[in-house]
C-alpha positions as CSV (number, residue, x, y, z in Angstrom):
1,M,3.5,-30.7,17.5
2,K,5.8,-27.8,17.3
3,N,4.6,-24.4,18.5
4,L,3.0,-22.5,15.7
5,L,4.6,-19.1,15.1
6,F,3.3,-16.3,12.8
7,L,4.5,-13.0,11.6
8,F,3.1,-9.5,11.6
9,L,4.6,-7.3,8.9
10,Y,5.2,-3.6,9.5
11,I,5.9,-1.1,6.7
12,S,9.2,0.7,7.1
13,S,9.6,2.2,3.6
14,I,7.3,2.9,0.7
15,S,7.5,3.3,-3.1
16,F,4.8,3.2,-5.7
17,G,3.9,1.9,-9.1
18,Q,0.6,2.7,-10.9
19,S,-1.6,-0.3,-11.9
20,K,-5.2,-1.3,-12.7
21,F,-7.5,-4.1,-11.5
22,T,-10.8,-4.9,-13.2
23,V,-14.0,-6.7,-12.0
24,Y,-17.0,-7.7,-14.1
25,F,-20.7,-7.5,-13.6
26,D,-23.8,-9.4,-14.8
27,T,-26.2,-7.7,-17.2
28,D,-28.2,-4.9,-15.5
29,S,-26.6,-5.5,-12.1
30,H,-24.6,-3.2,-9.9
31,Q,-23.6,-5.9,-7.5
32,L,-20.8,-8.4,-8.0
33,K,-21.6,-12.1,-8.2
34,L,-19.8,-14.3,-5.7
35,S,-17.0,-15.4,-8.0
36,E,-16.1,-11.8,-8.8
37,L,-16.5,-10.8,-5.2
38,N,-14.0,-13.5,-4.2
39,R,-11.6,-12.3,-6.8
40,L,-11.8,-8.7,-5.4
41,D,-11.5,-10.0,-1.9
42,D,-8.3,-11.9,-2.7
43,F,-6.9,-8.9,-4.5
44,L,-7.5,-6.6,-1.6
45,K,-6.2,-9.0,1.0
46,N,-3.0,-10.1,-0.6
47,K,-1.5,-6.7,-1.6
48,D,-0.4,-3.5,0.0
49,L,-2.2,-0.9,-2.1
50,K,-3.0,2.7,-2.2
51,F,-6.2,3.3,-4.3
52,T,-6.7,6.4,-6.4
53,K,-9.7,5.9,-8.6
54,V,-12.7,3.6,-9.5
55,I,-14.4,3.9,-12.9
56,G,-17.7,2.3,-13.8
57,Y,-18.7,1.1,-17.3
58,C,-21.7,-0.4,-19.1
59,D,-22.4,-2.1,-22.4
60,Y,-24.5,-0.1,-24.8
61,R,-27.8,-1.9,-24.5
62,A,-29.9,0.8,-22.8
63,S,-30.3,4.6,-22.8
64,N,-27.2,6.7,-22.2
65,R,-28.7,8.2,-19.0
66,Y,-29.6,4.7,-17.7
67,N,-26.1,3.4,-18.4
68,D,-24.5,6.4,-16.7
69,T,-26.5,5.8,-13.6
70,L,-25.8,2.0,-13.6
71,A,-22.1,2.5,-14.1
72,L,-21.9,4.9,-11.2
73,K,-23.7,2.4,-9.0
74,R,-21.2,-0.2,-9.9
75,A,-18.3,2.2,-9.1
76,N,-19.9,3.0,-5.7
77,F,-20.5,-0.6,-4.9
78,V,-16.8,-1.4,-5.4
79,F,-15.7,1.7,-3.6
80,E,-17.7,0.7,-0.5
81,I,-15.9,-2.7,-0.4
82,I,-12.5,-1.0,-0.8
83,E,-13.5,1.4,2.0
84,K,-14.5,-1.4,4.4
85,V,-11.5,-3.6,3.7
86,T,-8.8,-0.9,3.6
87,N,-10.2,2.1,5.4
88,Q,-9.2,4.2,2.4
89,E,-11.7,7.0,1.6
90,Q,-10.0,9.5,-0.7
91,L,-10.8,8.0,-4.0
92,V,-12.0,9.5,-7.3
93,I,-15.3,7.8,-8.4
94,E,-16.3,8.1,-12.1
95,S,-18.9,6.8,-14.5
96,K,-18.2,6.5,-18.2
97,G,-21.4,4.6,-18.8
98,E,-21.3,3.4,-22.4
99,N,-19.1,6.2,-23.6
100,F,-15.9,4.4,-24.3
101,E,-14.6,2.1,-27.0
102,Q,-16.9,-1.0,-26.6
103,N,-15.5,-4.5,-26.8
104,S,-17.4,-6.9,-29.2
105,D,-17.7,-9.2,-26.2
106,L,-20.3,-7.3,-24.2
107,A,-19.5,-9.1,-20.9
108,L,-16.1,-7.3,-21.0
109,N,-17.9,-3.9,-21.1
110,R,-19.8,-4.4,-17.8
111,K,-17.0,-3.6,-15.5
112,V,-15.3,-1.4,-12.9
113,E,-11.7,-0.5,-13.2
114,I,-9.8,0.1,-9.9
115,Y,-6.7,2.2,-10.2
116,F,-4.1,1.9,-7.5
117,E,-0.5,2.3,-6.6
118,E,1.3,-0.8,-5.3
119,I,3.3,-0.2,-2.1
120,L,6.7,-1.8,-2.1
121,V,7.8,-2.3,1.4
122,K,10.7,-3.3,3.6
123,I,9.4,-5.2,6.6
124,Q,10.1,-5.7,10.3
125,E,9.0,-9.0,11.7
126,E,7.4,-9.7,15.1
127,V,6.6,-13.2,16.3
128,V,3.0,-13.6,17.3
129,S,1.0,-16.7,18.5
130,Y,-2.8,-16.8,18.8
131,G,-2.9,-19.8,21.2
132,L,-5.1,-22.0,19.0
133,E,-2.6,-24.9,19.2
134,N,-2.9,-24.8,23.0
135,Q,-6.7,-25.1,22.8
136,F,-6.4,-28.0,20.3
137,L,-4.0,-30.0,22.5
138,K,-6.5,-29.8,25.4
139,A,-9.6,-30.5,23.3
140,K,-11.5,-33.7,22.6
141,V,-14.1,-34.7,20.1
142,G,-17.1,-32.5,20.4
143,D,-15.2,-29.5,21.9
144,K,-15.1,-26.2,20.1
145,L,-12.1,-24.1,19.4
146,V,-12.5,-20.4,19.9
147,L,-11.0,-18.5,17.0
148,K,-10.0,-15.3,18.8
149,N,-9.3,-12.3,16.6
150,L,-11.1,-13.8,13.7
151,Y,-13.3,-10.9,12.7
152,F,-15.4,-10.0,9.6
153,Y,-16.7,-6.8,8.2
154,N,-20.3,-6.1,8.9
155,R,-22.8,-8.0,6.7
156,S,-20.1,-9.7,4.7
157,G,-17.9,-12.8,4.5
158,I,-14.8,-10.6,4.1
159,L,-12.2,-11.2,6.8
160,R,-10.7,-8.2,8.5
161,P,-6.9,-7.9,7.9
162,E,-6.0,-8.8,11.5
163,S,-7.7,-12.2,11.0
164,K,-5.1,-13.6,8.6
165,P,-2.7,-15.1,11.2
166,V,-5.7,-16.9,12.8
167,V,-6.7,-18.8,9.6
168,E,-3.0,-19.5,8.9
169,E,-2.7,-21.1,12.4
170,L,-5.9,-23.2,11.8
171,L,-4.4,-24.3,8.5
172,A,-1.2,-25.3,10.2
173,I,-3.1,-27.4,12.7
174,M,-5.1,-29.2,10.0
175,R,-1.9,-30.0,8.1
176,A,-0.1,-31.3,11.2
177,N,-3.1,-33.5,12.2
178,P,-4.2,-35.4,9.1
179,K,-6.9,-37.4,11.0
180,L,-8.6,-34.2,12.3
181,K,-12.1,-33.5,11.0
182,I,-13.9,-30.3,11.9
183,E,-17.2,-28.5,11.5
184,I,-17.0,-24.8,10.7
185,Q,-19.8,-22.9,12.4
186,G,-20.8,-19.4,11.2
187,H,-22.5,-16.7,13.3
188,I,-23.7,-13.2,12.8
189,C,-24.3,-10.2,15.0
190,C,-26.7,-7.3,15.3
191,Q,-30.1,-8.8,14.3
192,K,-32.4,-11.4,15.7
193,G,-34.5,-13.7,13.5
194,K,-33.7,-15.1,10.0
195,D,-30.3,-14.5,8.5
196,V,-31.8,-13.1,5.3
197,E,-28.5,-12.5,3.5
198,D,-27.1,-15.9,4.6
199,T,-24.1,-14.0,6.0
200,A,-23.2,-16.7,8.6
201,K,-23.1,-19.4,6.0
202,I,-20.9,-17.2,3.8
203,R,-18.5,-16.7,6.7
204,A,-18.2,-20.4,7.4
205,L,-17.8,-21.0,3.7
206,T,-15.0,-18.4,3.6
207,I,-13.0,-20.5,6.1
208,Y,-13.9,-23.8,4.3
209,N,-12.7,-22.4,1.0
210,Y,-9.5,-21.1,2.5
211,L,-8.6,-24.5,3.9
212,V,-9.6,-26.4,0.7
213,N,-7.7,-24.0,-1.5
214,N,-4.6,-24.6,0.7
215,G,-4.7,-28.4,0.3
216,I,-7.0,-29.6,3.1
217,A,-9.3,-32.4,1.8
218,A,-12.9,-31.5,1.6
219,N,-14.0,-34.7,3.4
220,R,-12.3,-33.5,6.5
221,L,-14.5,-30.4,6.6
222,N,-18.1,-29.4,7.1
223,Y,-19.7,-26.0,7.5
224,I,-23.0,-24.8,8.9
225,S,-24.8,-21.6,9.7
226,F,-26.3,-20.7,13.1
227,G,-27.3,-17.2,12.1
228,S,-27.9,-15.1,15.2
229,T,-29.3,-18.0,17.3
230,L,-26.1,-18.5,19.5
231,P,-24.7,-15.0,20.3
232,I,-21.9,-14.6,22.8
233,H,-23.4,-11.2,23.7
234,K,-27.1,-10.3,24.0
235,I,-28.5,-8.7,20.8
236,P,-28.6,-5.7,20.3
237,E,-24.9,-5.5,21.3
238,K,-23.7,-2.4,23.2
239,T,-20.3,-2.0,21.7
240,E,-18.4,-2.6,18.5
241,E,-16.3,-5.1,20.4
242,E,-19.4,-7.1,21.2
243,R,-20.5,-7.0,17.6
244,N,-17.1,-8.2,16.5
245,E,-17.3,-11.2,18.9
246,N,-20.8,-12.1,17.7
247,R,-19.9,-12.0,14.0
248,R,-17.6,-15.0,14.3
249,V,-16.7,-18.5,13.2
250,E,-16.2,-21.4,15.7
251,I,-14.6,-24.8,15.0
252,Q,-16.0,-28.0,16.5
253,I,-13.9,-31.1,16.5
254,I,-15.8,-34.0,14.8
255,E,-13.0,-36.6,14.7
256,N,-9.4,-36.8,15.7
């Protein structure tokens, strides 16, 4: 197999164009369901964006005061995700409640609009390898591949931006080795006991979905959660680096 090479892209010039992205909420909820959360995650990961404003909305089926509060909670929920993924903090957060021109389809009124400027960039390329191929060439059935630099935001299945080359390298290995079958193993940091939010499973599922969505057959993949039962570092961790290494995904070779 040829060496796997990946590119980091660095911004060297910037221009902007104003746009809007919308996510939708279930009735009386200020948290996004998984399908909308995945849409938002894909949107944030695949574009270079400067965010300016988030606005929350509700349908009319409650009091005006209640809808104002719920709409603001929706806007704040989306803002917190943007802040985690992009580290952008200077956004205007608004609630319009039910005070806008309502759509006859009430589901389209339960929303948050995200206003942003898309950054158009010229790029400088730097070749980077994460060494996953070298691990794979030495591995046998039953061995685990350590996905170094595969990091998640706390209490979420959202990959940190520096993790993208790692999953691309794993995808390239799966494509180059059609007999390879793996188990994707999710782990969390920071807390002992039951994984009440099922975060480890969500993290493993994130990698599973990435591979399937990029053409890897589902029968070559399995995913499982180990919660916090197999930490690399003792819980509670002492540093953010230790927490990053505990909130991880490992790959075990099942067949090759």
